[in-house]
mmCIF file of the C-alpha atoms, coordinates in Angstrom:
data_MODEL
# 
_entry.id   MODEL 
# 
loop_
_atom_site.group_PDB 
_atom_site.id 
_atom_site.type_symbol 
_atom_site.label_atom_id 
_atom_site.label_alt_id 
_atom_site.label_comp_id 
_atom_site.label_asym_id 
_atom_site.label_entity_id 
_atom_site.label_seq_id 
_atom_site.pdbx_PDB_ins_code 
_atom_site.Cartn_x 
_atom_site.Cartn_y 
_atom_site.Cartn_z 
_atom_site.occupancy 
_atom_site.B_iso_or_equiv 
_atom_site.pdbx_formal_charge 
_atom_site.auth_seq_id 
_atom_site.auth_comp_id 
_atom_site.auth_asym_id 
_atom_site.auth_atom_id 
_atom_site.pdbx_PDB_model_num 
ATOM 1   C CA . UNK A 1 1   ? -8.085  -16.863 10.619  1.00 0.00 ? 1   UNK A CA 1 
ATOM 2   C CA . UNK A 1 2   ? -10.190 -13.926 11.865  1.00 0.00 ? 2   UNK A CA 1 
ATOM 3   C CA . UNK A 1 3   ? -7.543  -12.397 14.178  1.00 0.00 ? 3   UNK A CA 1 
ATOM 4   C CA . UNK A 1 4   ? -4.914  -12.616 11.417  1.00 0.00 ? 4   UNK A CA 1 
ATOM 5   C CA . UNK A 1 5   ? -7.340  -11.121 8.899   1.00 0.00 ? 5   UNK A CA 1 
ATOM 6   C CA . UNK A 1 6   ? -8.118  -8.193  11.192  1.00 0.00 ? 6   UNK A CA 1 
ATOM 7   C CA . UNK A 1 7   ? -4.432  -7.643  12.016  1.00 0.00 ? 7   UNK A CA 1 
ATOM 8   C CA . UNK A 1 8   ? -3.477  -7.711  8.326   1.00 0.00 ? 8   UNK A CA 1 
ATOM 9   C CA . UNK A 1 9   ? -6.308  -5.365  7.422   1.00 0.00 ? 9   UNK A CA 1 
ATOM 10  C CA . UNK A 1 10  ? -5.386  -2.927  10.196  1.00 0.00 ? 10  UNK A CA 1 
ATOM 11  C CA . UNK A 1 11  ? -1.763  -2.899  9.001   1.00 0.00 ? 11  UNK A CA 1 
ATOM 12  C CA . UNK A 1 12  ? -2.529  -2.577  5.295   1.00 0.00 ? 12  UNK A CA 1 
ATOM 13  C CA . UNK A 1 13  ? -5.208  0.128   5.365   1.00 0.00 ? 13  UNK A CA 1 
ATOM 14  C CA . UNK A 1 14  ? -2.930  3.013   6.431   1.00 0.00 ? 14  UNK A CA 1 
ATOM 15  C CA . UNK A 1 15  ? 0.021   1.776   4.356   1.00 0.00 ? 15  UNK A CA 1 
ATOM 16  C CA . UNK A 1 16  ? -1.838  1.298   1.076   1.00 0.00 ? 16  UNK A CA 1 
ATOM 17  C CA . UNK A 1 17  ? -3.963  4.369   1.882   1.00 0.00 ? 17  UNK A CA 1 
ATOM 18  C CA . UNK A 1 18  ? -6.305  4.536   -1.150  1.00 0.00 ? 18  UNK A CA 1 
ATOM 19  C CA . UNK A 1 19  ? -7.709  7.864   0.103   1.00 0.00 ? 19  UNK A CA 1 
ATOM 20  C CA . UNK A 1 20  ? -4.322  9.562   -0.156  1.00 0.00 ? 20  UNK A CA 1 
ATOM 21  C CA . UNK A 1 21  ? -3.770  7.958   -3.575  1.00 0.00 ? 21  UNK A CA 1 
ATOM 22  C CA . UNK A 1 22  ? -7.096  9.370   -4.726  1.00 0.00 ? 22  UNK A CA 1 
ATOM 23  C CA . UNK A 1 23  ? -5.692  12.869  -5.218  1.00 0.00 ? 23  UNK A CA 1 
ATOM 24  C CA . UNK A 1 24  ? -2.827  11.532  -7.340  1.00 0.00 ? 24  UNK A CA 1 
ATOM 25  C CA . UNK A 1 25  ? -5.213  9.395   -9.385  1.00 0.00 ? 25  UNK A CA 1 
ATOM 26  C CA . UNK A 1 26  ? -7.543  12.323  -10.001 1.00 0.00 ? 26  UNK A CA 1 
ATOM 27  C CA . UNK A 1 27  ? -4.637  14.483  -11.127 1.00 0.00 ? 27  UNK A CA 1 
ATOM 28  C CA . UNK A 1 28  ? -3.204  11.881  -13.489 1.00 0.00 ? 28  UNK A CA 1 
ATOM 29  C CA . UNK A 1 29  ? -6.551  11.116  -15.126 1.00 0.00 ? 29  UNK A CA 1 
ATOM 30  C CA . UNK A 1 30  ? -7.630  14.725  -15.613 1.00 0.00 ? 30  UNK A CA 1 
ATOM 31  C CA . UNK A 1 31  ? -9.046  15.229  -19.098 1.00 0.00 ? 31  UNK A CA 1 
ATOM 32  C CA . UNK A 1 32  ? -9.590  11.529  -19.758 1.00 0.00 ? 32  UNK A CA 1 
ATOM 33  C CA . UNK A 1 33  ? -13.048 10.208  -20.681 1.00 0.00 ? 33  UNK A CA 1 
ATOM 34  C CA . UNK A 1 34  ? -15.091 9.113   -17.678 1.00 0.00 ? 34  UNK A CA 1 
ATOM 35  C CA . UNK A 1 35  ? -15.318 5.531   -18.961 1.00 0.00 ? 35  UNK A CA 1 
ATOM 36  C CA . UNK A 1 36  ? -11.518 5.322   -19.180 1.00 0.00 ? 36  UNK A CA 1 
ATOM 37  C CA . UNK A 1 37  ? -11.104 6.708   -15.659 1.00 0.00 ? 37  UNK A CA 1 
ATOM 38  C CA . UNK A 1 38  ? -13.571 4.156   -14.315 1.00 0.00 ? 38  UNK A CA 1 
ATOM 39  C CA . UNK A 1 39  ? -11.798 1.266   -16.065 1.00 0.00 ? 39  UNK A CA 1 
ATOM 40  C CA . UNK A 1 40  ? -8.462  2.370   -14.671 1.00 0.00 ? 40  UNK A CA 1 
ATOM 41  C CA . UNK A 1 41  ? -9.931  2.573   -11.172 1.00 0.00 ? 41  UNK A CA 1 
ATOM 42  C CA . UNK A 1 42  ? -11.080 -1.060  -11.360 1.00 0.00 ? 42  UNK A CA 1 
ATOM 43  C CA . UNK A 1 43  ? -7.788  -2.162  -12.935 1.00 0.00 ? 43  UNK A CA 1 
ATOM 44  C CA . UNK A 1 44  ? -5.792  -0.444  -10.204 1.00 0.00 ? 44  UNK A CA 1 
ATOM 45  C CA . UNK A 1 45  ? -7.652  -2.432  -7.559  1.00 0.00 ? 45  UNK A CA 1 
ATOM 46  C CA . UNK A 1 46  ? -7.084  -5.679  -9.467  1.00 0.00 ? 46  UNK A CA 1 
ATOM 47  C CA . UNK A 1 47  ? -3.369  -4.966  -9.814  1.00 0.00 ? 47  UNK A CA 1 
ATOM 48  C CA . UNK A 1 48  ? -3.067  -4.027  -6.131  1.00 0.00 ? 48  UNK A CA 1 
ATOM 49  C CA . UNK A 1 49  ? -4.770  -7.263  -5.093  1.00 0.00 ? 49  UNK A CA 1 
ATOM 50  C CA . UNK A 1 50  ? -2.674  -9.330  -7.473  1.00 0.00 ? 50  UNK A CA 1 
ATOM 51  C CA . UNK A 1 51  ? 0.625   -7.852  -6.270  1.00 0.00 ? 51  UNK A CA 1 
ATOM 52  C CA . UNK A 1 52  ? -0.170  -8.294  -2.589  1.00 0.00 ? 52  UNK A CA 1 
ATOM 53  C CA . UNK A 1 53  ? -1.587  -11.807 -2.963  1.00 0.00 ? 53  UNK A CA 1 
ATOM 54  C CA . UNK A 1 54  ? 1.429   -13.001 -4.952  1.00 0.00 ? 54  UNK A CA 1 
ATOM 55  C CA . UNK A 1 55  ? 3.786   -11.848 -2.223  1.00 0.00 ? 55  UNK A CA 1 
ATOM 56  C CA . UNK A 1 56  ? 1.513   -13.287 0.467   1.00 0.00 ? 56  UNK A CA 1 
ATOM 57  C CA . UNK A 1 57  ? 1.740   -16.679 -1.229  1.00 0.00 ? 57  UNK A CA 1 
ATOM 58  C CA . UNK A 1 58  ? 5.368   -16.843 -2.390  1.00 0.00 ? 58  UNK A CA 1 
ATOM 59  C CA . UNK A 1 59  ? 6.997   -14.201 -0.181  1.00 0.00 ? 59  UNK A CA 1 
ATOM 60  C CA . UNK A 1 60  ? 8.296   -16.669 2.410   1.00 0.00 ? 60  UNK A CA 1 
ATOM 61  C CA . UNK A 1 61  ? 9.703   -18.898 -0.351  1.00 0.00 ? 61  UNK A CA 1 
ATOM 62  C CA . UNK A 1 62  ? 11.486  -15.876 -1.767  1.00 0.00 ? 62  UNK A CA 1 
ATOM 63  C CA . UNK A 1 63  ? 12.988  -15.124 1.641   1.00 0.00 ? 63  UNK A CA 1 
ATOM 64  C CA . UNK A 1 64  ? 14.231  -18.694 1.968   1.00 0.00 ? 64  UNK A CA 1 
ATOM 65  C CA . UNK A 1 65  ? 15.731  -18.622 -1.520  1.00 0.00 ? 65  UNK A CA 1 
ATOM 66  C CA . UNK A 1 66  ? 17.575  -15.386 -0.790  1.00 0.00 ? 66  UNK A CA 1 
ATOM 67  C CA . UNK A 1 67  ? 18.586  -16.476 2.694   1.00 0.00 ? 67  UNK A CA 1 
ATOM 68  C CA . UNK A 1 68  ? 16.864  -13.521 4.382   1.00 0.00 ? 68  UNK A CA 1 
ATOM 69  C CA . UNK A 1 69  ? 15.521  -14.020 7.898   1.00 0.00 ? 69  UNK A CA 1 
ATOM 70  C CA . UNK A 1 70  ? 12.212  -12.652 9.114   1.00 0.00 ? 70  UNK A CA 1 
ATOM 71  C CA . UNK A 1 71  ? 13.847  -10.245 11.640  1.00 0.00 ? 71  UNK A CA 1 
ATOM 72  C CA . UNK A 1 72  ? 15.911  -8.641  8.859   1.00 0.00 ? 72  UNK A CA 1 
ATOM 73  C CA . UNK A 1 73  ? 12.792  -8.255  6.737   1.00 0.00 ? 73  UNK A CA 1 
ATOM 74  C CA . UNK A 1 74  ? 10.899  -6.704  9.636   1.00 0.00 ? 74  UNK A CA 1 
ATOM 75  C CA . UNK A 1 75  ? 13.640  -4.159  10.327  1.00 0.00 ? 75  UNK A CA 1 
ATOM 76  C CA . UNK A 1 76  ? 13.996  -3.272  6.631   1.00 0.00 ? 76  UNK A CA 1 
ATOM 77  C CA . UNK A 1 77  ? 10.240  -3.153  6.144   1.00 0.00 ? 77  UNK A CA 1 
ATOM 78  C CA . UNK A 1 78  ? 9.848   -0.995  9.235   1.00 0.00 ? 78  UNK A CA 1 
ATOM 79  C CA . UNK A 1 79  ? 12.383  1.495   7.880   1.00 0.00 ? 79  UNK A CA 1 
ATOM 80  C CA . UNK A 1 80  ? 10.594  1.655   4.520   1.00 0.00 ? 80  UNK A CA 1 
ATOM 81  C CA . UNK A 1 81  ? 7.222   2.147   6.199   1.00 0.00 ? 81  UNK A CA 1 
ATOM 82  C CA . UNK A 1 82  ? 8.644   4.844   8.504   1.00 0.00 ? 82  UNK A CA 1 
ATOM 83  C CA . UNK A 1 83  ? 10.142  6.617   5.485   1.00 0.00 ? 83  UNK A CA 1 
ATOM 84  C CA . UNK A 1 84  ? 6.718   6.590   3.806   1.00 0.00 ? 84  UNK A CA 1 
ATOM 85  C CA . UNK A 1 85  ? 5.131   8.000   6.942   1.00 0.00 ? 85  UNK A CA 1 
ATOM 86  C CA . UNK A 1 86  ? 7.686   10.808  7.175   1.00 0.00 ? 86  UNK A CA 1 
ATOM 87  C CA . UNK A 1 87  ? 7.087   11.639  3.519   1.00 0.00 ? 87  UNK A CA 1 
ATOM 88  C CA . UNK A 1 88  ? 3.345   11.937  4.084   1.00 0.00 ? 88  UNK A CA 1 
ATOM 89  C CA . UNK A 1 89  ? 3.796   14.043  7.209   1.00 0.00 ? 89  UNK A CA 1 
ATOM 90  C CA . UNK A 1 90  ? 5.924   16.503  5.270   1.00 0.00 ? 90  UNK A CA 1 
ATOM 91  C CA . UNK A 1 91  ? 3.255   16.664  2.534   1.00 0.00 ? 91  UNK A CA 1 
ATOM 92  C CA . UNK A 1 92  ? 5.816   15.790  -0.116  1.00 0.00 ? 92  UNK A CA 1 
ATOM 93  C CA . UNK A 1 93  ? 4.534   15.279  -3.669  1.00 0.00 ? 93  UNK A CA 1 
ATOM 94  C CA . UNK A 1 94  ? 3.895   11.553  -4.313  1.00 0.00 ? 94  UNK A CA 1 
ATOM 95  C CA . UNK A 1 95  ? 5.662   11.790  -7.678  1.00 0.00 ? 95  UNK A CA 1 
ATOM 96  C CA . UNK A 1 96  ? 8.756   13.692  -8.734  1.00 0.00 ? 96  UNK A CA 1 
ATOM 97  C CA . UNK A 1 97  ? 8.694   16.184  -11.605 1.00 0.00 ? 97  UNK A CA 1 
ATOM 98  C CA . UNK A 1 98  ? 10.293  13.630  -13.931 1.00 0.00 ? 98  UNK A CA 1 
ATOM 99  C CA . UNK A 1 99  ? 7.754   10.972  -12.944 1.00 0.00 ? 99  UNK A CA 1 
ATOM 100 C CA . UNK A 1 100 ? 4.843   13.378  -13.471 1.00 0.00 ? 100 UNK A CA 1 
ATOM 101 C CA . UNK A 1 101 ? 6.171   14.246  -16.924 1.00 0.00 ? 101 UNK A CA 1 
ATOM 102 C CA . UNK A 1 102 ? 6.299   10.561  -17.815 1.00 0.00 ? 102 UNK A CA 1 
ATOM 103 C CA . UNK A 1 103 ? 2.795   9.959   -16.467 1.00 0.00 ? 103 UNK A CA 1 
ATOM 104 C CA . UNK A 1 104 ? 1.415   12.808  -18.579 1.00 0.00 ? 104 UNK A CA 1 
ATOM 105 C CA . UNK A 1 105 ? 2.294   10.892  -21.742 1.00 0.00 ? 105 UNK A CA 1 
ATOM 106 C CA . UNK A 1 106 ? 0.495   7.710   -20.639 1.00 0.00 ? 106 UNK A CA 1 
ATOM 107 C CA . UNK A 1 107 ? -3.062  6.683   -21.292 1.00 0.00 ? 107 UNK A CA 1 
ATOM 108 C CA . UNK A 1 108 ? -3.189  4.021   -18.560 1.00 0.00 ? 108 UNK A CA 1 
ATOM 109 C CA . UNK A 1 109 ? -1.745  4.675   -15.115 1.00 0.00 ? 109 UNK A CA 1 
ATOM 110 C CA . UNK A 1 110 ? -3.460  1.779   -13.328 1.00 0.00 ? 110 UNK A CA 1 
ATOM 111 C CA . UNK A 1 111 ? -0.425  -0.478  -12.899 1.00 0.00 ? 111 UNK A CA 1 
ATOM 112 C CA . UNK A 1 112 ? 2.334   2.099   -12.776 1.00 0.00 ? 112 UNK A CA 1 
ATOM 113 C CA . UNK A 1 113 ? 2.491   4.353   -10.906 1.00 0.00 ? 113 UNK A CA 1 
ATOM 114 C CA . UNK A 1 114 ? -0.868  3.814   -9.168  1.00 0.00 ? 114 UNK A CA 1 
ATOM 115 C CA . UNK A 1 115 ? -0.741  0.145   -8.113  1.00 0.00 ? 115 UNK A CA 1 
ATOM 116 C CA . UNK A 1 116 ? 3.040   0.056   -7.954  1.00 0.00 ? 116 UNK A CA 1 
ATOM 117 C CA . UNK A 1 117 ? 4.571   1.919   -6.180  1.00 0.00 ? 117 UNK A CA 1 
ATOM 118 C CA . UNK A 1 118 ? 1.910   4.357   -4.880  1.00 0.00 ? 118 UNK A CA 1 
ATOM 119 C CA . UNK A 1 119 ? -0.503  1.845   -3.301  1.00 0.00 ? 119 UNK A CA 1 
ATOM 120 C CA . UNK A 1 120 ? 1.041   -1.638  -3.232  1.00 0.00 ? 120 UNK A CA 1 
ATOM 121 C CA . UNK A 1 121 ? 4.522   -0.271  -2.640  1.00 0.00 ? 121 UNK A CA 1 
ATOM 122 C CA . UNK A 1 122 ? 7.532   -1.703  -0.778  1.00 0.00 ? 122 UNK A CA 1 
ATOM 123 C CA . UNK A 1 123 ? 5.982   -0.994  2.618   1.00 0.00 ? 123 UNK A CA 1 
ATOM 124 C CA . UNK A 1 124 ? 2.785   -2.911  1.864   1.00 0.00 ? 124 UNK A CA 1 
ATOM 125 C CA . UNK A 1 125 ? 4.712   -5.758  0.241   1.00 0.00 ? 125 UNK A CA 1 
ATOM 126 C CA . UNK A 1 126 ? 7.037   -6.000  3.246   1.00 0.00 ? 126 UNK A CA 1 
ATOM 127 C CA . UNK A 1 127 ? 4.106   -6.092  5.664   1.00 0.00 ? 127 UNK A CA 1 
ATOM 128 C CA . UNK A 1 128 ? 2.362   -8.833  3.672   1.00 0.00 ? 128 UNK A CA 1 
ATOM 129 C CA . UNK A 1 129 ? 5.506   -10.983 3.556   1.00 0.00 ? 129 UNK A CA 1 
ATOM 130 C CA . UNK A 1 130 ? 6.151   -10.461 7.269   1.00 0.00 ? 130 UNK A CA 1 
ATOM 131 C CA . UNK A 1 131 ? 2.575   -11.388 8.188   1.00 0.00 ? 131 UNK A CA 1 
ATOM 132 C CA . UNK A 1 132 ? 2.690   -14.488 5.992   1.00 0.00 ? 132 UNK A CA 1 
ATOM 133 C CA . UNK A 1 133 ? 5.987   -15.572 7.556   1.00 0.00 ? 133 UNK A CA 1 
ATOM 134 C CA . UNK A 1 134 ? 4.650   -15.073 11.080  1.00 0.00 ? 134 UNK A CA 1 
ATOM 135 C CA . UNK A 1 135 ? 1.417   -16.946 10.305  1.00 0.00 ? 135 UNK A CA 1 
ATOM 136 C CA . UNK A 1 136 ? 2.330   -19.925 8.095   1.00 0.00 ? 136 UNK A CA 1 
ATOM 137 C CA . UNK A 1 137 ? -0.762  -22.051 8.826   1.00 0.00 ? 137 UNK A CA 1 
ATOM 138 C CA . UNK A 1 138 ? -3.168  -22.421 5.920   1.00 0.00 ? 138 UNK A CA 1 
ATOM 139 C CA . UNK A 1 139 ? -6.133  -20.674 7.546   1.00 0.00 ? 139 UNK A CA 1 
ATOM 140 C CA . UNK A 1 140 ? -3.903  -17.877 8.827   1.00 0.00 ? 140 UNK A CA 1 
ATOM 141 C CA . UNK A 1 141 ? -2.415  -17.392 5.366   1.00 0.00 ? 141 UNK A CA 1 
ATOM 142 C CA . UNK A 1 142 ? -5.950  -17.273 3.966   1.00 0.00 ? 142 UNK A CA 1 
ATOM 143 C CA . UNK A 1 143 ? -6.677  -14.497 6.452   1.00 0.00 ? 143 UNK A CA 1 
ATOM 144 C CA . UNK A 1 144 ? -3.799  -12.439 5.022   1.00 0.00 ? 144 UNK A CA 1 
ATOM 145 C CA . UNK A 1 145 ? -4.970  -13.130 1.462   1.00 0.00 ? 145 UNK A CA 1 
ATOM 146 C CA . UNK A 1 146 ? -8.538  -12.145 2.351   1.00 0.00 ? 146 UNK A CA 1 
ATOM 147 C CA . UNK A 1 147 ? -7.252  -8.854  3.768   1.00 0.00 ? 147 UNK A CA 1 
ATOM 148 C CA . UNK A 1 148 ? -5.441  -8.247  0.455   1.00 0.00 ? 148 UNK A CA 1 
ATOM 149 C CA . UNK A 1 149 ? -8.692  -8.856  -1.416  1.00 0.00 ? 149 UNK A CA 1 
ATOM 150 C CA . UNK A 1 150 ? -10.553 -6.386  0.807   1.00 0.00 ? 150 UNK A CA 1 
ATOM 151 C CA . UNK A 1 151 ? -7.838  -3.768  0.195   1.00 0.00 ? 151 UNK A CA 1 
ATOM 152 C CA . UNK A 1 152 ? -8.106  -4.347  -3.556  1.00 0.00 ? 152 UNK A CA 1 
ATOM 153 C CA . UNK A 1 153 ? -11.888 -3.921  -3.546  1.00 0.00 ? 153 UNK A CA 1 
ATOM 154 C CA . UNK A 1 154 ? -11.658 -0.825  -1.335  1.00 0.00 ? 154 UNK A CA 1 
ATOM 155 C CA . UNK A 1 155 ? -9.047  0.689   -3.654  1.00 0.00 ? 155 UNK A CA 1 
ATOM 156 C CA . UNK A 1 156 ? -11.245 0.199   -6.712  1.00 0.00 ? 156 UNK A CA 1 
ATOM 157 C CA . UNK A 1 157 ? -14.292 1.658   -4.983  1.00 0.00 ? 157 UNK A CA 1 
ATOM 158 C CA . UNK A 1 158 ? -12.444 4.686   -3.597  1.00 0.00 ? 158 UNK A CA 1 
ATOM 159 C CA . UNK A 1 159 ? -10.847 5.527   -6.953  1.00 0.00 ? 159 UNK A CA 1 
ATOM 160 C CA . UNK A 1 160 ? -14.018 4.797   -8.926  1.00 0.00 ? 160 UNK A CA 1 
ATOM 161 C CA . UNK A 1 161 ? -16.433 6.831   -6.826  1.00 0.00 ? 161 UNK A CA 1 
ATOM 162 C CA . UNK A 1 162 ? -14.115 9.238   -5.046  1.00 0.00 ? 162 UNK A CA 1 
ATOM 163 C CA . UNK A 1 163 ? -12.449 10.937  -8.004  1.00 0.00 ? 163 UNK A CA 1 
ATOM 164 C CA . UNK A 1 164 ? -15.340 13.325  -8.522  1.00 0.00 ? 164 UNK A CA 1 
ATOM 165 C CA . UNK A 1 165 ? -15.231 14.268  -4.817  1.00 0.00 ? 165 UNK A CA 1 
ATOM 166 C CA . UNK A 1 166 ? -11.624 15.459  -4.848  1.00 0.00 ? 166 UNK A CA 1 
ATOM 167 C CA . UNK A 1 167 ? -12.498 18.880  -6.218  1.00 0.00 ? 167 UNK A CA 1 
ATOM 168 C CA . UNK A 1 168 ? -15.296 19.257  -3.661  1.00 0.00 ? 168 UNK A CA 1 
ATOM 169 C CA . UNK A 1 169 ? -13.092 18.255  -0.738  1.00 0.00 ? 169 UNK A CA 1 
ATOM 170 C CA . UNK A 1 170 ? -10.261 20.539  -1.738  1.00 0.00 ? 170 UNK A CA 1 
ATOM 171 C CA . UNK A 1 171 ? -6.515  20.284  -1.281  1.00 0.00 ? 171 UNK A CA 1 
ATOM 172 C CA . UNK A 1 172 ? -6.673  21.284  2.396   1.00 0.00 ? 172 UNK A CA 1 
ATOM 173 C CA . UNK A 1 173 ? -8.840  18.337  3.439   1.00 0.00 ? 173 UNK A CA 1 
ATOM 174 C CA . UNK A 1 174 ? -6.819  15.885  1.344   1.00 0.00 ? 174 UNK A CA 1 
ATOM 175 C CA . UNK A 1 175 ? -3.619  17.242  2.889   1.00 0.00 ? 175 UNK A CA 1 
ATOM 176 C CA . UNK A 1 176 ? -4.983  16.868  6.421   1.00 0.00 ? 176 UNK A CA 1 
ATOM 177 C CA . UNK A 1 177 ? -6.053  13.270  5.776   1.00 0.00 ? 177 UNK A CA 1 
ATOM 178 C CA . UNK A 1 178 ? -2.657  12.510  4.278   1.00 0.00 ? 178 UNK A CA 1 
ATOM 179 C CA . UNK A 1 179 ? -0.844  13.809  7.375   1.00 0.00 ? 179 UNK A CA 1 
ATOM 180 C CA . UNK A 1 180 ? -3.056  11.817  9.742   1.00 0.00 ? 180 UNK A CA 1 
ATOM 181 C CA . UNK A 1 181 ? -2.466  8.639   7.742   1.00 0.00 ? 181 UNK A CA 1 
ATOM 182 C CA . UNK A 1 182 ? 1.245   9.450   7.606   1.00 0.00 ? 182 UNK A CA 1 
ATOM 183 C CA . UNK A 1 183 ? 1.419   9.542   11.402  1.00 0.00 ? 183 UNK A CA 1 
ATOM 184 C CA . UNK A 1 184 ? -0.342  6.175   11.647  1.00 0.00 ? 184 UNK A CA 1 
ATOM 185 C CA . UNK A 1 185 ? 2.009   4.700   9.041   1.00 0.00 ? 185 UNK A CA 1 
ATOM 186 C CA . UNK A 1 186 ? 5.006   6.019   10.994  1.00 0.00 ? 186 UNK A CA 1 
ATOM 187 C CA . UNK A 1 187 ? 3.739   4.297   14.155  1.00 0.00 ? 187 UNK A CA 1 
ATOM 188 C CA . UNK A 1 188 ? 3.189   1.031   12.275  1.00 0.00 ? 188 UNK A CA 1 
ATOM 189 C CA . UNK A 1 189 ? 6.712   1.236   10.862  1.00 0.00 ? 189 UNK A CA 1 
ATOM 190 C CA . UNK A 1 190 ? 8.150   1.670   14.354  1.00 0.00 ? 190 UNK A CA 1 
ATOM 191 C CA . UNK A 1 191 ? 6.231   -1.371  15.593  1.00 0.00 ? 191 UNK A CA 1 
ATOM 192 C CA . UNK A 1 192 ? 7.356   -3.536  12.669  1.00 0.00 ? 192 UNK A CA 1 
ATOM 193 C CA . UNK A 1 193 ? 10.978  -2.511  13.175  1.00 0.00 ? 193 UNK A CA 1 
ATOM 194 C CA . UNK A 1 194 ? 10.793  -3.157  16.917  1.00 0.00 ? 194 UNK A CA 1 
ATOM 195 C CA . UNK A 1 195 ? 9.533   -6.694  16.293  1.00 0.00 ? 195 UNK A CA 1 
ATOM 196 C CA . UNK A 1 196 ? 12.608  -7.302  14.152  1.00 0.00 ? 196 UNK A CA 1 
ATOM 197 C CA . UNK A 1 197 ? 15.012  -5.804  16.705  1.00 0.00 ? 197 UNK A CA 1 
ATOM 198 C CA . UNK A 1 198 ? 13.522  -7.835  19.533  1.00 0.00 ? 198 UNK A CA 1 
ATOM 199 C CA . UNK A 1 199 ? 13.877  -10.981 17.420  1.00 0.00 ? 199 UNK A CA 1 
ATOM 200 C CA . UNK A 1 200 ? 17.562  -10.147 16.879  1.00 0.00 ? 200 UNK A CA 1 
ATOM 201 C CA . UNK A 1 201 ? 18.167  -9.508  20.573  1.00 0.00 ? 201 UNK A CA 1 
ATOM 202 C CA . UNK A 1 202 ? 16.150  -12.480 21.838  1.00 0.00 ? 202 UNK A CA 1 
ATOM 203 C CA . UNK A 1 203 ? 16.390  -15.222 19.184  1.00 0.00 ? 203 UNK A CA 1 
# 
């Protein structure tokens, strides 16, 4: 269980990237009461954990129902993860103008867009399903689930206690961290895609 847990954690940390999501969370909760911001931080972590755990548990069943093989999922997931990495390297805004306008009218952003799609997005979901399919044993699956729980707790803590630090860190530091994480995500996407291609070529 421990090797699977560590592998899942290493894959999920740069993809979910709560630190990069912190700037978006701080911007979307500007002007809200502190108690509301804190509640939304905890809720975001709960939603992130719930989304990832659900796909860790039923993801392989979903693949079987749809007739999708693991190599196809790995290639598709790798492309999604690489796209996310490219987006972070180019310092593109996490939300479009239309999405930001819609967020401005909301009082709770914890589920959407924070948990889904900013943190527990398609890349993270694809990685969780792929890991669960590659490690079907009960203890191995528990390792993946435990990694999802750790990511959820880390997300809540970063958003809860890091929001007030965003202004002190400044946009330059946040941008630098985002680009570093984007490069790591790009590398992870390449590795996931290569696993799928090798499975196609050597079934």
